[in-house]
C-alpha positions in Angstrom: -27.6 -2.2 -10.4 -28.2 1.3 -9.2 -26.1 3.2 -6.7 -26.7 6.3 -4.6 -23.8 8.6 -3.7 -24.6 10.5 -0.5 -22.4 13.2 1.1 -22.0 12.6 4.8 -23.2 15.5 7.0 -22.8 17.6 3.8 -23.0 21.2 5.1 -20.7 20.4 8.0 -18.3 18.5 5.8 -18.0 21.5 3.4 -17.0 23.7 6.4 -14.5 21.1 7.6 -12.9 20.8 4.1 -11.5 24.3 4.5 -11.0 24.4 8.2 -9.2 21.3 9.6 -9.5 22.6 13.2 -13.2 21.5 13.0 -12.3 17.8 12.6 -13.7 15.7 15.4 -15.3 18.8 16.9 -19.1 19.1 17.3 -20.3 21.4 14.6 -23.8 22.7 13.6 -25.1 24.8 10.8 -27.8 27.4 11.3 -30.9 28.0 9.2 -31.8 31.3 7.6 -31.4 34.2 10.0 -29.4 31.9 12.3 -32.8 30.8 13.7 -32.5 27.0 14.1 -30.3 24.0 13.5 -30.4 22.5 10.0 -27.3 20.3 10.0 -25.1 18.6 12.6 -21.9 16.7 12.8 -22.0 13.2 14.4 -20.3 14.8 17.4 -23.0 17.4 17.7 -25.7 14.7 17.5 -23.8 12.8 20.3 -24.1 15.7 22.8 -27.8 15.9 22.3 -28.4 18.7 19.7 -31.5 17.9 17.7 -32.5 18.8 14.2 -34.7 21.9 13.6 -34.3 23.0 17.2 -34.4 26.8 17.7 -31.1 28.3 18.5 -32.1 29.7 21.9 -32.7 26.1 23.1 -29.2 24.8 22.2 -27.1 27.8 23.3 -26.4 26.2 26.7 -25.4 22.8 25.1 -23.1 24.7 22.7 -21.3 26.5 25.5 -21.1 23.3 27.6 -19.6 21.1 24.8 -17.7 23.9 22.9 -19.9 23.4 19.8 -18.9 25.4 16.8 -21.8 27.0 14.8 -21.9 28.5 11.3 -24.5 30.4 9.3 -25.6 28.7 6.1 -23.2 29.3 3.3 -25.3 28.2 0.4 -22.8 29.6 -2.1 -20.1 27.4 -0.8 -22.3 24.3 -0.5 -23.7 24.7 -4.0 -20.2 25.0 -5.6 -18.9 22.0 -3.6 -21.9 20.0 -4.8 -21.1 20.9 -8.4 -17.5 19.8 -7.9 -18.5 16.5 -6.3 -21.0 15.7 -9.1 -18.3 16.5 -11.7 -15.9 14.0 -10.0 -18.7 11.4 -9.8 -19.0 11.6 -13.6 -15.4 10.4 -13.9 -16.5 7.0 -12.5 -20.1 6.7 -13.7 -21.4 7.6 -17.1 -25.1 7.7 -16.2 -25.8 10.1 -13.3 -29.0 11.6 -11.9 -28.5 14.7 -9.8 -31.1 13.9 -7.1 -30.3 16.7 -4.6 -27.6 19.0 -3.5 -25.8 16.1 -1.7 -27.1 13.0 -3.4 -26.7 11.4 -6.9 -28.1 8.2 -8.3 -25.8 6.4 -10.7 -26.0 3.3 -12.9 -23.6 0.6 -12.0 -24.4 -1.4 -15.2 -21.8 -1.8 -18.0 -18.9 -0.8 -15.8 -15.5 -2.0 -16.9 -14.5 -3.8 -13.8 -13.8 -7.3 -12.6 -15.3 -6.7 -9.1 -18.2 -4.3 -8.5 -17.4 -3.7 -4.8 -13.7 -2.8 -5.6 -14.8 -0.4 -8.3 -17.4 1.3 -6.1 -15.0 1.5 -3.2 -12.4 3.1 -5.4 -14.9 5.6 -6.5 -16.0 6.3 -2.9 -12.4 6.8 -1.8 -11.5 9.1 -4.8 -14.6 11.3 -4.5 -14.0 11.7 -0.8 -10.3 12.4 -1.2 -10.5 14.7 -4.2 -13.4 16.8 -2.8 -12.5 16.8 0.8 -16.1 15.7 1.6 -16.7 12.1 2.8 -19.3 10.2 0.8 -21.0 6.9 1.3 -22.4 4.7 -1.5 -25.2 2.2 -1.4 -25.9 -0.1 -4.4 -28.8 -2.5 -5.1 -31.2 -3.6 -7.8 -33.5 -0.6 -7.4 -33.4 3.0 -6.3 -35.4 2.3 -3.2 -33.2 -0.6 -2.2 -30.1 1.5 -3.0 -31.4 4.1 -0.5 -31.7 1.3 2.1 -28.2 0.1 1.3 -26.9 3.7 1.9 -28.7 3.7 5.2 -26.9 0.5 6.1 -23.6 2.2 5.4 -24.4 5.0 7.8 -25.7 2.6 10.5 -23.3 -0.3 10.3 -20.6 0.2 7.6 -19.4 3.8 8.0 -15.7 2.8 8.0 -16.0 1.0 4.7 -18.3 3.6 3.2 -19.9 1.2 0.8 -22.6 -1.5 1.0 -24.0 -3.5 -1.9 -27.2 -5.5 -1.6 -26.4 -8.2 -4.2 -28.0 -11.3 -2.6 -31.4 -12.2 -1.3 -30.1 -12.6 2.2 -28.7 -9.0 2.2 -32.0 -7.7 0.8 -34.1 -9.3 3.5 -31.6 -8.3 6.2 -31.7 -4.6 5.1 -35.5 -4.7 4.9 -35.9 -6.2 8.4 -33.4 -3.6 9.8 -35.4 -0.6 8.5 -38.5 0.9 10.1 -41.2 1.5 7.5 -41.2 5.3 8.1 -37.5 5.3 7.0 -38.3 3.9 3.6 -37.7 6.4 0.8 -40.9 8.1 -0.1 -43.0 6.8 2.8 -42.8 9.4 5.6 -44.4 9.3 9.0 -48.0 10.1 7.9 -48.2 7.1 5.7 -46.2 5.1 8.1 -48.8 5.7 10.8 -51.5 4.2 8.5 -49.3 1.3 7.8 -48.6 0.7 11.5 -52.3 0.6 12.0 -52.4 -2.3 9.5 -49.6 -4.2 11.3 -46.9 -3.1 8.9 -43.9 -1.9 10.9 -40.7 -2.7 8.9 -39.7 -2.4 5.3 -39.7 -6.2 5.2 -43.4 -6.2 6.2 -44.1 -3.7 3.5 -42.3 -5.8 0.9 -44.6 -8.7 1.6 -47.9 -6.8 0.8 -49.8 -7.4 -2.4 -49.0 -4.8 -5.0 -52.6 -4.5 -6.1 -53.6 -3.9 -2.5 -50.9 -1.2 -2.3 -52.4 0.6 -5.3 -56.0 0.3 -4.2 -55.4 1.5 -0.7 -52.8 4.1 -1.4 -51.5 5.1 -4.9 -49.6 4.0 -8.0 -46.5 5.7 -6.6 -46.8 3.7 -3.4 -47.3 0.5 -5.4 -44.0 1.2 -7.2 -42.3 1.5 -3.8 -43.5 -2.0 -2.9 -42.3 -3.4 -6.2 -38.9 -1.7 -5.6 -38.6 -3.3 -2.2 -39.3 -6.7 -3.8 -36.3 -6.1 -6.1 -38.3 -5.1 -9.2 -37.0 -1.8 -10.6 -39.7 0.6 -11.8 -38.3 4.0 -10.9 -35.7 4.7 -13.7 -32.8 7.1 -13.5 -33.7 10.6 -14.7 -30.6 11.4 -16.7 -32.1 14.5 -18.2 -33.4 16.7 -15.4 -36.8 18.2 -16.2 -37.0 22.0 -16.2 -38.6 23.6 -13.2 -42.2 24.7 -13.6 -41.8 27.3 -10.9 -38.7 29.2 -9.7 -39.1 31.0 -6.4 -37.2 32.8 -3.7 -38.3 33.8 -0.3 -36.3 34.8 2.8 -37.0 36.3 6.1 -35.7 39.8 6.8 -32.8 40.2 9.1 -35.0 42.6 11.1 -38.7 43.2 10.8 -39.7 45.8 8.2 -42.5 48.3 7.8 -41.2 50.7 5.1 -41.7 50.0 1.4 -38.2 50.9 0.2 -36.1 48.2 1.9 -38.7 45.5 1.1 -38.6 46.6 -2.6 -34.8 46.3 -2.5 -35.1 42.8 -1.0 -37.7 41.8 -3.6 -35.5 43.2 -6.5 -32.6 41.1 -5.2 -34.7 37.9 -5.0 -36.1 38.6 -8.4 -32.6 38.9 -9.7 -31.7 35.5 -8.3 -34.7 33.7 -9.8 -34.0 35.4 -13.2 -30.5 34.1 -13.1 -31.8 30.6 -12.5 -34.3 31.0 -15.3 -31.6 31.9 -17.8 -29.4 29.0 -16.7 -32.4 26.8 -17.5 -32.6 28.5 -20.9 -36.2 29.5 -20.3 -38.5 32.5 -20.1 -41.3 33.2 -17.7 -44.8 34.4 -18.7 -45.9 35.3 -15.2 -44.7 36.5 -11.8 -46.2 36.1 -8.3 -45.4 38.3 -5.3 -46.3 37.8 -1.7 -45.7 39.4 1.7 -45.8 37.9 5.2 -46.0 39.1 8.8 -44.6 37.2 11.8 -47.1 34.3 12.1 -45.5 33.3 15.5 -46.4 36.7 17.1 -49.3 36.7 19.4 -49.7 40.5 19.4 -48.9 41.7 15.9 -51.7 41.9 13.3 -51.4 39.2 10.6 -51.3 39.8 6.9 -50.3 37.4 4.1 -51.2 39.0 0.7 -50.3 37.6 -2.7 -50.6 38.9 -6.2 -50.0 37.3 -9.6 -49.4 39.2 -12.8 -48.8 38.3 -16.4 -45.8 39.5 -18.4 -46.5 41.4 -21.6 -44.1 39.0 -23.3 -42.5 35.9 -21.8 -39.0 37.0 -20.8 -35.9 36.3 -18.8 -34.8 40.0 -18.7 -34.0 40.9 -15.1 -34.9 44.7 -15.3 -38.4 44.0 -16.7 -39.1 41.2 -14.1 -37.9 43.6 -11.3 -40.2 46.3 -12.6 -43.3 44.0 -12.6 -42.4 42.5 -9.2 -42.2 46.0 -7.5 -45.4 47.0 -9.2 -47.1 44.0 -7.7 -45.5 44.7 -4.3 -46.9 48.3 -4.4 -50.4 46.9 -4.9 -50.3 44.5 -1.8 -48.2 46.6 0.5 -49.9 48.1 3.5 -47.8 50.3 5.8 -49.9 49.4 8.9 -48.3 46.0 9.2 -44.9 44.7 10.4 -43.4 42.4 7.8 -41.1 39.4 8.3 -40.7 38.2 4.7 -41.2 38.8 1.0 -41.2 36.3 -1.8 -41.3 36.0 -5.6 -42.1 33.2 -7.9 -41.8 33.0 -11.7 -44.6 31.1 -13.4 -45.6 29.9 -16.9 -42.0 28.8 -17.5 -41.3 27.7 -21.0 -38.2 27.2 -23.2 -36.9 30.6 -24.5 -37.5 29.4 -28.1 -41.2 29.0 -27.3 -42.1 32.6 -26.4 -45.1 34.5 -27.6 -43.9 37.6 -29.5 -45.4 40.8 -30.9 -44.7 42.9 -33.9 -42.2 45.2 -32.2 -40.6 42.7 -29.8 -37.8 41.3 -31.9 -35.5 44.3 -32.0 -35.9 45.1 -28.3 -35.3 41.5 -27.4 -32.0 41.4 -29.2 -30.9 44.4 -27.1 -32.0 42.7 -23.9 -30.1 39.5 -24.7 -26.9 41.5 -25.4 -27.2 43.5 -22.2 -28.1 40.6 -19.9 -25.5 38.3 -21.3 -22.8 40.9 -20.6 -24.1 41.4 -17.1 -24.1 37.7 -16.4 -20.5 37.4 -17.8 -19.2 40.2 -15.6 -20.9 38.8 -12.5 -19.5 35.2 -13.2 -16.0 36.6 -13.5 -16.1 39.1 -10.6 -18.7 37.9 -8.2 -22.4 38.1 -7.8 -23.9 41.6 -8.0 -20.7 43.2 -9.3 -23.2 44.7 -11.8 -26.6 45.1 -10.3 -29.9 46.9 -10.7 -30.2 50.2 -8.8 -33.5 48.8 -7.5 -31.5 46.4 -5.3 -30.1 49.3 -3.4 -26.9 49.4 -1.4 -28.1 49.4 2.2 -28.9 45.9 3.3 -30.4 46.0 6.8 -33.1 43.7 5.4 -30.7 40.9 4.6 -30.8 37.7 6.6 -28.7 37.5 9.8 -25.5 35.6 9.0 -23.3 36.5 11.9 -21.3 33.3 11.7 -20.8 33.0 7.9 -17.7 31.3 6.7 -15.7 32.5 3.8 -16.5 31.8 0.1 -13.4 29.7 -0.3 -14.2 28.5 -3.9 -16.1 31.4 -5.5 -14.5 34.6 -4.2 -10.9 35.4 -5.1 -10.2 37.3 -1.9 -11.3 34.3 0.2 -9.0 31.7 -1.4 -6.8 30.0 1.2 -3.2 31.1 1.0 -0.4 28.7 2.0 2.6 30.5 3.4 
């Protein structure tokens, strides 16, 4: 049996974990630059606030229903996710970290007399210890487990757990699920299936698997098998390393000058370099791009991109920043108004698999010493305590985050004090 642990309204729940006044109050979370809605509490959904709706279209509803809004606090959400996954491993030995708010777990070989009681205890404990409510769906396959979790949200929210452990429950869950809601299907494929008279997950489970492969793909065929109760998508206990690591954000205000965009690019390059080192990898290439406001009907449009190869595959932040800014200098044109800049590391390989040259070993040793000390200081004292001068100190290019909550778990000055 496979389970999926899903955090309920995760971003909102993280905010509520540290601010009890938000309980039972409609709450929404804003996207980058506070531009649109990316997360909603159940109360916010009930008053009619939709997903991905621009903020200017929900301001009246927010005022009318006293909806609380927060800028995205990804530092807080990421740390809370790590804590929840750590707690999860106290109950399940085999865990696949599927996303920031979801984990697949193996429910086989658990030391328990009753599976439901064990899973329910895990659900209660994770919710209580983290402060973030979770729901757990369990079934024979990953795809059915996702359906079971959907059943929790729709019908068994109070219990927080649903287990598909009989044929009757499997068929019931399939019939209660529209085909577009099946994990991995989506609306584009669902439209094609609807044209063929397939409207529910149950309809899909009845199709011939060879037909599924011939008309769609092997991946689609696996989905059909999984709906039938045949497991063919195993847990990925060892997460594969990322082949590309990228960072792109919109500016807080449009930019035309090179300097602030270079500072933003240096900061984003620092972030991807940190992720690269955590993955114990080096990068052999780096891509840089710029973008104007594609929604503007009057501004000239310009979306240049450049890719360059590193002299030696590396994870050394100063070198990567240098190459990134060199690339930016090539594609920058001062006659345009820019909305965003992005960076992506390519040709990623394990740090032991780098291509060296005759004079590299000594300089690499110095780089490792320096960057390890910088990472250590920043872990202890907060991000960018030690930073590259290329990142600058004026940040008018940064995203708008006018309603950002505190960094309760990662910044000493933001820790809640009980008096």
